[in-house]
PASERO-790494 format. One line per 8 residues: their letters; for each residue x, y, z of N, C-alpha, C, O, CB. Coordinates in steps of 0.05 Angstrom, whole numbers, plus 5000, padded with zeros to 4 digits. Glycine has a CB too. Layout:
N
A> X/Y/Z/X/Y/Z/X/Y/Z/X/Y/Z/X/Y/Z; ...;
This chain:
254
MTREYTYS> 4525/4904/5144/4530/4876/5137/4559/4873/5129/4570/4890/5115/4511/4867/5114; 4572/4851/5137/4599/4845/5130/4600/4822/5111/4588/4801/5116/4617/4840/5154; 4613/4825/5089/4616/4803/5070/4645/4795/5068/4663/4812/5069/4605/4810/5042; 4651/4769/5066/4678/4760/5063/4680/4745/5037/4663/4729/5030/4686/4742/5087; 4702/4749/5023/4707/4736/4997/4734/4722/4997/4753/4731/5010/4705/4757/4974; 4735/4701/4982/4761/4690/4974/4761/4691/4944/4745/4678/4931/4766/4661/4985; 4779/4707/4932/4781/4711/4904/4807/4700/4894/4828/4704/4906/4777/4741/4896; 4807/4686/4871/4831/4672/4862/4838/4680/4833/4834/4663/4815/4827/4642/4864;
PDEKEIYI> 4849/4703/4829/4859/4710/4802/4882/4692/4795/4901/4690/4811/4866/4740/4800; 4882/4680/4771/4903/4663/4763/4909/4641/4783/4932/4633/4787/4929/4679/4758; 4888/4631/4796/4890/4609/4816/4908/4616/4840/4918/4598/4853/4901/4584/4802; 4912/4642/4845/4927/4650/4869/4908/4663/4888/4895/4684/4882/4950/4670/4861; 4905/4650/4911/4884/4659/4930/4891/4685/4943/4914/4689/4952/4879/4638/4951; 4872/4703/4944/4875/4728/4959/4851/4731/4977/4828/4728/4968/4877/4753/4940; 4856/4736/5002/4835/4738/5022/4826/4766/5026/4842/4784/5029/4844/4726/5050; 4800/4771/5025/4789/4798/5024/4767/4801/5045/4750/4783/5048/4778/4804/4996;
FHYDNYHD> 4767/4824/5058/4744/4832/5074/4731/4856/5060/4744/4874/5051/4752/4840/5104; 4704/4856/5058/4690/4878/5047/4668/4886/5066/4649/4870/5070/4678/4871/5018; 4670/4909/5078/4649/4919/5097/4630/4936/5080/4636/4958/5072/4662/4936/5120; 4606/4925/5076/4587/4937/5058/4566/4952/5075/4544/4942/5079/4573/4915/5040; 4572/4976/5083/4555/4991/5102/4542/5015/5089/4521/5024/5099/4571/4999/5125; 4554/5027/5069/4546/5053/5061/4539/5054/5031/4530/5035/5020/4567/5074/5067; 4543/5077/5018/4536/5080/4990/4557/5068/4972/4573/5051/4981/4532/5110/4983; 4557/5075/4947/4572/5060/4927/4601/5068/4925/4615/5057/4908/4559/5062/4901;
TTIVFLHD> 4612/5085/4942/4640/5091/4942/4655/5069/4958/4647/5063/4981/4646/5119/4954; 4676/5059/4947/4692/5038/4961/4721/5047/4963/4733/5055/4943/4690/5011/4946; 4732/5047/4987/4760/5052/4992/4774/5025/4993/4767/5008/5009/4764/5069/5018; 4794/5022/4977/4810/4997/4976/4837/5002/4989/4852/5020/4981/4813/4987/4946; 4843/4986/5009/4868/4990/5025/4889/4970/5015/4884/4946/5012/4862/4986/5055; 4913/4981/5010/4936/4966/5000/4958/4967/5021/4970/4988/5026/4945/4976/4973; 4964/4944/5033/4983/4944/5055/5013/4947/5046/5019/4946/5022/4980/4919/5071; 5030/4950/5065/5059/4954/5060/5073/4927/5056/5060/4907/5053/5072/4969/5083;
SLGCVALW> 5100/4928/5055/5116/4905/5048/5116/4883/5069/5124/4861/5063/5144/4914/5043; 5109/4889/5094/5106/4869/5115/5078/4869/5127/5074/4857/5148/5127/4875/5137; 5059/4881/5113/5032/4884/5124/5013/4863/5117/5019/4843/5103/5022/4911/5116; 4988/4867/5125/4966/4849/5119/4940/4862/5128/4940/4884/5139/4970/4821/5132; 4918/4848/5124/4892/4859/5132/4892/4866/5162/4884/4888/5170/4870/4839/5127; 4901/4848/5179/4899/4852/5208/4915/4875/5218/4907/4889/5237/4908/4827/5222; 4937/4881/5205/4955/4902/5214/4944/4930/5209/4955/4950/5219/4982/4899/5201; 4924/4933/5192/4910/4959/5190/4895/4966/5215/4888/4989/5220/4892/4959/5165;
RDFPEKLG> 4888/4945/5231/4872/4949/5255/4846/4962/5249/4832/4954/5230/4888/4965/5277; 4838/4983/5264/4811/4994/5260/4812/5019/5242/4791/5033/5238/4799/5001/5286; 4835/5026/5231/4837/5050/5215/4818/5050/5191/4804/5069/5186/4866/5054/5205; 4817/5028/5175/4799/5028/5152/4769/5032/5160/4755/5048/5147/4801/5003/5136; 4760/5019/5181/4732/5022/5189/4726/5050/5197/4705/5061/5191/4726/5002/5211; 4745/5063/5212/4741/5091/5220/4739/5109/5196/4723/5127/5195/4763/5100/5239; 4757/5105/5176/4756/5122/5152/4730/5117/5137/4718/5136/5126/4780/5117/5134; 4721/5092/5136/4696/5086/5123/4673/5101/5136/4655/5111/5123/4691/5057/5123;
QLTQSNIL> 4673/5102/5163/4652/5116/5177/4653/5146/5172/4632/5158/5169/4654/5110/5207; 4676/5157/5172/4679/5186/5169/4671/5195/5141/4663/5218/5137/4708/5194/5174; 4673/5177/5121/4667/5185/5094/4643/5171/5083/4636/5174/5059/4691/5178/5076; 4629/5155/5100/4605/5139/5091/4612/5123/5066/4597/5123/5047/4582/5158/5086; 4635/5109/5068/4644/5093/5045/4646/5064/5053/4652/5057/5076/4671/5103/5035; 4642/5046/5033/4649/5018/5037/4680/5016/5039/4694/5033/5028/4638/5000/5014; 4690/4995/5051/4719/4991/5051/4724/4962/5043/4709/4943/5049/4730/4996/5079; 4746/4959/5029/4755/4932/5020/4785/4930/5027/4801/4947/5019/4751/4928/4989;
IYDRLGYG> 4792/4909/5041/4819/4905/5050/4827/4876/5042/4812/4858/5045/4823/4909/5081; 4851/4873/5031/4859/4846/5022/4888/4841/5028/4904/4860/5029/4852/4842/4993; 4895/4816/5030/4922/4807/5033/4933/4800/5006/4922/4783/4992/4924/4782/5053; 4955/4812/4998/4968/4804/4973/4979/4776/4977/4983/4766/4999/4990/4824/4966; 4985/4763/4954/4995/4736/4955/5020/4735/4972/5039/4749/4967/5001/4726/4927; 5020/4717/4992/5043/4713/5010/5041/4727/5036/5059/4724/5053/5067/4722/4996; 5020/4742/5040/5016/4758/5065/4992/4750/5080/4972/4740/5069/5015/4788/5058; 4993/4753/5107/4970/4748/5123/4958/4720/5119/4972/4700/5123/4949/4768/5117;
KSDAMPDE> 4932/4719/5111/4918/4693/5108/4918/4683/5079/4904/4664/5073/4890/4696/5118; 4933/4696/5062/4934/4687/5034/4953/4663/5032/4967/4657/5050/4942/4710/5015; 4953/4651/5008/4972/4630/5002/5001/4640/5002/5005/4664/4999/4965/4616/4976; 5020/4623/5005/5048/4631/5004/5056/4640/4976/5046/4629/4956/5067/4608/5013; 5073/4659/4975/5085/4668/4949/5107/4648/4941/5117/4634/4959/5095/4697/4950; 5114/4647/4915/5136/4629/4907/5162/4637/4921/5168/4661/4924/5140/4630/4877; 5177/4618/4930/5203/4623/4944/5224/4626/4923/5241/4608/4919/5209/4601/4964; 5224/4648/4908/5242/4653/4886/5245/4683/4883/5229/4698/4893/5232/4640/4860;
PRPINYME> 5267/4692/4870/5271/4721/4867/5247/4735/4853/5236/4725/4833/5296/4727/4851; 5240/4758/4863/5219/4773/4851/5230/4788/4826/5253/4795/4825/5207/4794/4871; 5213/4792/4806/5222/4809/4784/5222/4838/4793/5209/4846/4812/5203/4806/4760; 5238/4854/4779/5240/4882/4786/5213/4896/4785/5208/4914/4801/5260/4897/4767; 5197/4888/4766/5171/4901/4762/5148/4888/4778/5125/4887/4769/5163/4901/4733; 5154/4876/4802/5134/4862/4817/5110/4880/4825/5088/4870/4827/5146/4848/4841; 5116/4905/4830/5094/4923/4838/5076/4930/4814/5052/4934/4818/5105/4948/4851; 5088/4932/4791/5072/4936/4767/5053/4913/4763/5030/4916/4755/5090/4940/4742;
AEADTLIN> 5063/4888/4767/5046/4865/4765/5024/4864/4785/5002/4855/4780/5063/4839/4767; 5030/4874/4810/5009/4876/4830/4986/4895/4822/4963/4890/4829/5021/4884/4857; 4993/4915/4807/4972/4934/4797/4953/4919/4779/4929/4923/4780/4985/4958/4783; 4964/4902/4762/4947/4886/4744/4929/4867/4760/4905/4863/4754/4964/4870/4724; 4941/4854/4780/4926/4835/4797/4903/4850/4811/4880/4840/4814/4944/4822/4818; 4908/4874/4821/4888/4890/4835/4865/4896/4816/4842/4893/4824/4900/4916/4845; 4870/4905/4792/4849/4911/4773/4832/4886/4767/4808/4888/4766/4860/4924/4747; 4845/4864/4763/4831/4839/4758/4812/4832/4781/4790/4823/4777/4850/4816/4752;
MLDGLFIV> 4823/4836/4806/4807/4830/4829/4783/4849/4831/4760/4840/4836/4824/4833/4854; 4787/4875/4826/4765/4894/4828/4744/4888/4806/4720/4890/4812/4776/4923/4824; 4753/4881/4783/4734/4874/4762/4718/4849/4770/4694/4847/4765/4749/4869/4735; 4732/4830/4782/4718/4805/4791/4698/4810/4812/4678/4795/4815/4738/4785/4800; 4702/4831/4829/4683/4838/4850/4663/4860/4842/4647/4869/4858/4698/4847/4875; 4664/4868/4817/4646/4889/4806/4648/4915/4822/4628/4928/4827/4617/4878/4806; 4672/4922/4829/4677/4947/4843/4686/4968/4823/4706/4965/4809/4698/4944/4866; 4671/4990/4821/4675/5010/4800/4685/5036/4813/4674/5044/4834/4649/5015/4784;
NPILFGHS> 4704/5048/4801/4715/5074/4809/4722/5075/4839/4712/5092/4854/4694/5096/4803; 4739/5057/4848/4747/5058/4876/4766/5080/4883/4779/5092/4865/4759/5031/4884; 4769/5086/4908/4790/5103/4919/4811/5085/4930/4805/5068/4947/4779/5124/4940; 4836/5088/4922/4857/5070/4931/4872/5084/4954/4881/5107/4951/4877/5063/4908; 4875/5070/4976/4891/5080/4999/4914/5060/5003/4910/5038/5013/4874/5084/5025; 4938/5068/4995/4961/5050/4997/4982/5061/5016/4986/5085/5018/4973/5046/4970; 4995/5042/5030/5017/5050/5048/5043/5037/5039/5044/5013/5034/5011/5041/5077; 5064/5053/5036/5091/5043/5028/5090/5028/5002/5082/5040/4981/5102/5025/5050;
DGASIALL> 5097/5003/5001/5094/4987/4976/5066/4989/4965/5062/4992/4941/5102/4958/4980; 5046/4988/4983/5019/4990/4974/5013/5017/4962/4996/5019/4943/5000/4986/4998; 5026/5038/4971/5022/5065/4959/5034/5065/4931/5022/5077/4912/5034/5087/4976; 5057/5053/4927/5069/5051/4901/5051/5036/4882/5048/5043/4859/5097/5038/4902; 5040/5014/4892/5021/4998/4875/4996/5015/4868/4987/5013/4846/5012/4972/4890; 4986/5031/4887/4964/5048/4881/4970/5068/4859/4954/5072/4841/4955/5063/4907; 4994/5080/4861/5002/5099/4840/5004/5085/4813/4995/5096/4793/5029/5112/4847; 5016/5062/4812/5019/5047/4787/4991/5039/4776/4987/5040/4751/5036/5023/4791;
TAAKYPEK> 4973/5032/4793/4946/5024/4784/4932/5048/4772/4919/5046/4750/4930/5013/4807; 4933/5071/4785/4920/5095/4774/4933/5104/4748/4920/5115/4731/4922/5118/4795; 4959/5099/4745/4973/5106/4720/4966/5088/4697/4962/5096/4675/5003/5107/4725; 4965/5062/4703/4960/5042/4682/4931/5040/4675/4924/5033/4652/4970/5015/4691; 4913/5046/4694/4884/5044/4689/4870/5069/4698/4853/5068/4716/4873/5019/4705; 4877/5092/4686/4866/5118/4696/4836/5120/4695/4824/5135/4711/4878/5140/4681; 4823/5106/4676/4794/5107/4674/4780/5092/4695/4755/5094/4697/4786/5097/4646; 4794/5076/4711/4781/5058/4730/4785/5067/4759/4773/5054/4777/4792/5031/4727;
IKAVIAEA> 4800/5088/4764/4806/5096/4792/4795/5124/4797/4801/5142/4782/4837/5095/4797; 4780/5127/4819/4768/5153/4825/4788/5172/4838/4788/5195/4832/4745/5149/4843; 4805/5161/4856/4824/5178/4871/4845/5160/4884/4840/5136/4887/4810/5197/4892; 4867/5172/4893/4888/5157/4906/4897/5172/4931/4901/5197/4930/4912/5152/4887; 4901/5157/4953/4915/5168/4976/4941/5151/4979/4939/5127/4983/4898/5167/5003; 4964/5164/4976/4989/5150/4976/5004/5158/5002/5013/5180/5005/5007/5157/4951; 5005/5139/5021/5018/5143/5047/5046/5131/5046/5049/5107/5043/5001/5131/5070; 5066/5148/5050/5094/5140/5051/5102/5124/5026/5114/5102/5028/5099/5123/5076;
AHIFVEEI> 5094/5134/5003/5099/5120/4978/5129/5121/4970/5144/5139/4978/5082/5133/4955; 5137/5101/4955/5163/5100/4942/5160/5102/4912/5144/5088/4900/5179/5074/4949; 5174/5121/4899/5174/5123/4870/5202/5117/4858/5204/5115/4834/5163/5150/4861; 5222/5116/4875/5249/5108/4868/5263/5099/4893/5253/5102/4915/5264/5132/4853; 5287/5087/4889/5302/5076/4911/5321/5097/4922/5336/5111/4907/5317/5051/4902; 5321/5100/4949/5339/5120/4962/5357/5105/4982/5351/5083/4991/5322/5142/4977; 5378/5118/4989/5396/5106/5009/5382/5104/5036/5387/5084/5051/5422/5123/5012; 5365/5123/5043/5351/5121/5068/5333/5097/5069/5330/5085/5090/5335/5147/5073;
TLNGINEA> 5322/5089/5046/5305/5065/5045/5322/5040/5050/5315/5023/5065/5291/5064/5018; 5345/5039/5036/5362/5016/5039/5374/5014/5067/5377/4992/5078/5385/5017/5019; 5380/5037/5079/5389/5036/5107/5368/5025/5126/5374/5009/5144/5398/5064/5116; 5343/5034/5121/5321/5024/5138/5317/4994/5134/5311/4980/5154/5296/5038/5131; 5320/4984/5110/5317/4956/5105/5339/4940/5118/5335/4919/5129/5315/4950/5075; 5364/4950/5116/5386/4937/5129/5383/4935/5159/5390/4915/5171/5412/4951/5122; 5372/4956/5171/5366/4955/5200/5345/4935/5206/5346/4921/5227/5357/4983/5209; 5325/4933/5189/5304/4913/5193/5315/4884/5191/5307/4867/5206/5281/4916/5173;
MEAYKTTN> 5334/4880/5172/5347/4854/5169/5362/4846/5194/5362/4823/5203/5365/4854/5144; 5376/4866/5206/5390/4861/5230/5371/4855/5253/5376/4837/5270/5408/4884/5237; 5349/4870/5255/5329/4865/5276/5316/4838/5273/5309/4825/5293/5308/4887/5275; 5313/4828/5249/5301/4802/5244/5319/4780/5256/5309/4759/5264/5297/4797/5214; 5345/4785/5256/5364/4765/5267/5367/4768/5297/5371/4748/5310/5391/4769/5253; 5365/4792/5307/5374/4797/5335/5352/4804/5355/5356/4805/5379/5394/4818/5335; 5328/4808/5345/5305/4816/5363/5282/4796/5358/5285/4776/5344/5296/4845/5358; 5259/4802/5369/5235/4785/5366/5218/4794/5342/5195/4787/5341/5219/4786/5391;
LKERLEKY> 5230/4808/5323/5215/4818/5300/5202/4794/5285/5179/4795/5277/5233/4834/5281; 5218/4773/5281/5207/4749/5267/5182/4738/5281/5162/4733/5268/5228/4727/5264; 5184/4735/5307/5161/4725/5322/5137/4743/5321/5114/4734/5319/5169/4720/5352; 5142/4769/5321/5119/4788/5319/5105/4786/5292/5081/4787/5290/5129/4817/5323; 5121/4783/5271/5110/4780/5244/5095/4753/5241/5075/4752/5226/5132/4783/5223; 5106/4732/5253/5093/4706/5251/5065/4705/5262/5049/4689/5253/5110/4685/5265; 5058/4723/5280/5031/4725/5290/5011/4731/5268/4988/4724/5269/5028/4746/5312; 5020/4745/5247/5003/4754/5226/5007/4738/5200/4988/4733/5185/5008/4783/5220;
HGDNTDIL> 5031/4729/5195/5037/4715/5170/5043/4686/5172/5046/4672/5152/5061/4729/5157; 5046/4676/5197/5050/4647/5201/5074/4636/5186/5096/4648/5186/5025/4632/5193; 5070/4613/5172/5092/4600/5158/5102/4616/5134/5123/4609/5123/5083/4573/5150; 5087/4636/5126/5096/4653/5103/5118/4673/5110/5129/4685/5093/5073/4667/5091; 5124/4676/5136/5139/4699/5145/5167/4700/5133/5175/4721/5123/5142/4698/5175; 5182/4678/5134/5210/4679/5124/5210/4686/5094/5227/4702/5086/5223/4651/5129; 5192/4674/5079/5192/4678/5050/5186/4707/5044/5199/4720/5027/5172/4660/5036; 5165/4719/5057/5157/4746/5050/5179/4766/5060/5183/4786/5047/5130/4753/5063;
FRAWTETW> 5192/4760/5083/5213/4778/5092/5236/4778/5073/5247/4799/5066/5222/4770/5120; 5244/4754/5063/5266/4753/5043/5257/4767/5017/5273/4780/5005/5273/4724/5038; 5232/4763/5009/5223/4775/4985/5226/4806/4986/5234/4818/4966/5194/4768/4979; 5220/4817/5008/5222/4846/5012/5252/4854/5012/5261/4871/4996/5208/4856/5037; 5267/4843/5031/5294/4852/5036/5313/4845/5013/5329/4862/5004/5305/4841/5061; 5311/4821/5002/5329/4813/4981/5323/4828/4955/5342/4833/4939/5328/4783/4977; 5298/4833/4950/5291/4848/4925/5302/4876/4926/5316/4885/4908/5261/4848/4921; 5296/4891/4948/5303/4919/4949/5334/4923/4952/5344/4944/4944/5290/4932/4973;
TRPDFRNW> 5348/4904/4962/5377/4907/4965/5393/4895/4942/5418/4896/4942/5386/4895/4991; 5379/4883/4922/5393/4873/4899/5405/4896/4882/5392/4916/4880/5375/4856/4882; 5429/4892/4871/5440/4913/4854/5423/4921/4831/5421/4945/4824/5467/4905/4844; 5409/4902/4818/5393/4908/4795/5367/4923/4802/5354/4934/4784/5386/4883/4780; 5359/4923/4828/5335/4938/4836/5342/4967/4842/5323/4983/4845/5323/4925/4860; 5367/4974/4844/5375/5001/4851/5364/5022/4832/5360/5045/4839/5405/5003/4852; 5360/5014/4807/5350/5033/4787/5319/5032/4783/5309/5045/4765/5363/5027/4760; 5305/5017/4801/5276/5017/4799/5265/5046/4803/5274/5060/4822/5264/4998/4821;
NIEDYLPQ> 5247/5054/4785/5237/5081/4786/5211/5082/4770/5209/5072/4748/5258/5101/4773; 5191/5094/4783/5164/5095/4769/5156/5124/4763/5132/5129/4758/5143/5082/4787; 5175/5142/4764/5168/5170/4759/5155/5174/4731/5138/5192/4727/5193/5188/4761; 5163/5158/4711/5152/5161/4684/5123/5154/4683/5109/5163/4665/5168/5145/4665; 5113/5138/4702/5085/5131/4703/5067/5154/4713/5044/5157/4705/5080/5107/4720; 5078/5171/4730/5062/5190/4745/5045/5209/4728/5022/5214/4735/5079/5206/4763; 5056/5220/4706/5039/5238/4690/5015/5225/4678/4997/5239/4668/5056/5250/4668; 5013/5198/4678/4990/5184/4667/4967/5184/4687/4945/5176/4680/4997/5156/4659;
ITCPLLTI> 4972/5192/4712/4951/5193/4733/4934/5218/4729/4944/5240/4729/4964/5192/4761; 4909/5214/4725/4891/5236/4719/4871/5242/4742/4858/5263/4742/4875/5231/4694; 4869/5224/4762/4851/5228/4784/4863/5245/4806/4887/5249/4806/4842/5201/4795; 4847/5256/4824/4858/5270/4847/4875/5252/4864/4869/5228/4868/4835/5283/4864; 4896/5263/4876/4915/5247/4891/4924/5263/4916/4930/5286/4914/4939/5239/4875; 4924/5249/4939/4935/5260/4963/4958/5243/4972/4956/5219/4974/4913/5261/4986; 4981/5256/4976/5004/5242/4987/5009/5250/5016/5009/5274/5022/5030/5247/4970; 5012/5230/5033/5016/5235/5062/5043/5223/5070/5050/5201/5063/4993/5221/5079;
QGLNDEFG> 5058/5239/5085/5084/5229/5094/5091/5241/5121/5087/5265/5126/5106/5235/5073; 5103/5224/5138/5113/5233/5164/5140/5248/5159/5156/5239/5142/5117/5210/5183; 5144/5269/5173/5169/5285/5169/5194/5270/5179/5216/5278/5173/5166/5311/5183; 5190/5249/5195/5212/5233/5205/5212/5205/5193/5221/5186/5206/5212/5232/5235; 5202/5203/5169/5200/5177/5156/5228/5165/5153/5246/5176/5141/5187/5179/5128; 5231/5141/5165/5258/5128/5165/5263/5111/5140/5284/5099/5137/5260/5110/5189; 5243/5110/5122/5246/5095/5097/5245/5111/5072/5247/5101/5050/5226/5073/5096; 5241/5138/5074/5239/5154/5050/5241/5184/5057/5231/5192/5078/5213/5149/5036;
SFKQVEGI> 5253/5199/5040/5257/5228/5044/5234/5243/5031/5217/5232/5018/5284/5237/5034; 5235/5270/5035/5215/5288/5023/5217/5288/4992/5199/5297/4978/5218/5316/5034; 5240/5277/4982/5243/5276/4953/5221/5258/4940/5213/5263/4917/5270/5265/4945; 5211/5238/4955/5189/5222/4945/5164/5238/4941/5151/5236/4920/5184/5198/4964; 5158/5255/4961/5135/5273/4959/5138/5292/4936/5120/5297/4920/5130/5287/4985; 5161/5305/4934/5166/5324/4913/5163/5312/4886/5151/5324/4868/5195/5336/4915; 5172/5287/4882/5170/5274/4857/5141/5268/4849/5133/5271/4826/5185/5248/4857; 5125/5260/4869/5096/5255/4864/5082/5281/4857/5066/5282/4838/5083/5242/4889;
LYGVSRSK> 5087/5303/4872/5074/5328/4866/5082/5339/4839/5066/5351/4825/5081/5349/4887; 5107/5335/4831/5116/5344/4805/5104/5327/4782/5097/5338/4761/5147/5342/4803; 5101/5301/4787/5092/5284/4766/5062/5282/4762/5052/5277/4740/5102/5257/4770; 5046/5287/4784/5017/5283/4782/5004/5311/4784/5008/5326/4803/5007/5265/4806; 4989/5318/4763/4979/5345/4761/4958/5352/4783/4958/5374/4793/4966/5349/4734; 4941/5333/4790/4920/5338/4810/4927/5327/4837/4913/5310/4848/4893/5326/4800; 4950/5336/4848/4960/5325/4872/4963/5346/4894/4968/5369/4888/4986/5310/4868; 4961/5337/4919/4967/5354/4942/4980/5337/4963/4980/5313/4962/4941/5367/4953;
KVLIDDCG> 4992/5351/4983/5007/5336/5003/4998/5343/5031/4987/5365/5036/5037/5342/5001; 5002/5325/5049/4999/5329/5078/5024/5318/5091/5030/5294/5089/4972/5316/5090; 5039/5334/5106/5063/5326/5120/5056/5326/5150/5044/5345/5160/5087/5344/5114; 5064/5305/5164/5056/5302/5192/5081/5303/5210/5100/5288/5206/5041/5275/5197; 5081/5322/5229/5103/5326/5247/5106/5302/5266/5087/5288/5273/5099/5352/5264; 5132/5298/5275/5138/5278/5295/5126/5251/5287/5114/5237/5304/5127/5286/5323; 5130/5243/5263/5118/5219/5252/5137/5205/5233/5150/5219/5217/5091/5225/5238; 5138/5179/5235/5156/5163/5217/5141/5152/5193/5126/5166/5180/5168/5141/5233;
HTPHKEKP> 5147/5127/5187/5139/5115/5162/5110/5105/5162/5099/5098/5141/5156/5091/5156; 5096/5105/5185/5069/5094/5186/5050/5114/5199/5041/5110/5222/5069/5068/5202; 5043/5136/5185/5025/5156/5197/4999/5145/5207/4989/5154/5228/5020/5177/5177; 4987/5125/5194/4961/5116/5202/4962/5101/5229/4941/5097/5242/4949/5097/5181; 4986/5092/5238/4989/5080/5264/5001/5100/5284/4992/5101/5307/5007/5056/5263; 5020/5116/5275/5034/5135/5294/5017/5160/5299/5017/5169/5322/5060/5143/5282; 5004/5170/5280/4987/5194/5283/4960/5188/5270/4953/5201/5249/5001/5219/5270; 4944/5170/5281/4919/5162/5268/4899/5184/5264/4886/5186/5244/4907/5140/5283;
EETLNAAA> 4896/5202/5284/4876/5223/5282/4882/5242/5260/4865/5249/5243/4873/5238/5308; 4908/5251/5259/4916/5269/5237/4913/5257/5210/4904/5269/5191/4945/5278/5241; 4920/5231/5208/4919/5217/5183/4890/5213/5175/4883/5217/5151/4933/5190/5184; 4873/5205/5193/4844/5201/5188/4832/5228/5178/4817/5228/5158/4829/5191/5213; 4837/5249/5192/4826/5275/5185/4834/5284/5157/4818/5293/5141/4833/5296/5205; 4860/5280/5151/4870/5288/5124/4857/5271/5102/4849/5282/5082/4901/5285/5123; 4856/5245/5107/4844/5227/5087/4814/5232/5084/4804/5233/5061/4849/5198/5094; 4800/5236/5106/4771/5240/5105/4765/5267/5091/4746/5268/5075/4759/5240/5133;
NFINSL> 4780/5288/5098/4775/5314/5085/4779/5312/5055/4764/5323/5039/4793/5335/5097; 4800/5297/5047/4805/5294/5018/4783/5279/5005/4773/5288/4984/4832/5279/5014; 4774/5257/5016/4753/5241/5004/4727/5256/5003/4713/5255/4983/4750/5214/5019; 4720/5269/5025/4695/5284/5026/4694/5308/5007/4673/5318/5001/4689/5293/5054; 4717/5317/4998/4718/5340/4980/4716/5331/4951/4714/5348/4933/4744/5355/4984; 4717/5305/4945/4716/5296/4918/4689/5302/4905/4685/5295/4881/4723/5266/4916;
């Protein structure tokens, strides 16, 4: 059975799909800085089948089918705030001890959620997470900004985000390239994570170096890594089978 919810924490609409097929384990998927429910494609459902888990996927405010985000500068701690929103949403849906699977920004939000609410999270899979700002990240964002001007990137994103596209793209690029965001760092949160954690990263990630993985392994006591050859920033799209197997083995071992 498939259930669909519209949940509105603080009167901000978030669109959620919940596939209620299996037992009481729920994997919650957190998309990246330009992502949404649809861009996960069939990866969540396949992982749910491999692990006999429910899956919950949602669009953060401003993405996909959710309402537009405010067209104003984001605060430096916007991902910390998203962790609070996520917990409020999970509490509202009566989802207990979920496994968080986050990609990029979503992975950082997953880490922050597990750190701020350790008693509420069963495990975390952090795919291509950011825990601090690197030059490789800024270079990748600058290339994306140029592509937005000179290629059909904007049109491709509009298929998923519609009229929200310009605002969310500026929110990502202008926030990360601001001088005051250069010192954003969540390494101090990591020791507060007590649940098992798997970090996944492509060895050719164009938005983050292996230093991100090293920092997570150093900061989180119950952590392990999977590195994927010939793979960039999006392992679940570029190497889906390897990523599925790594994630399923981790979840099934819990």
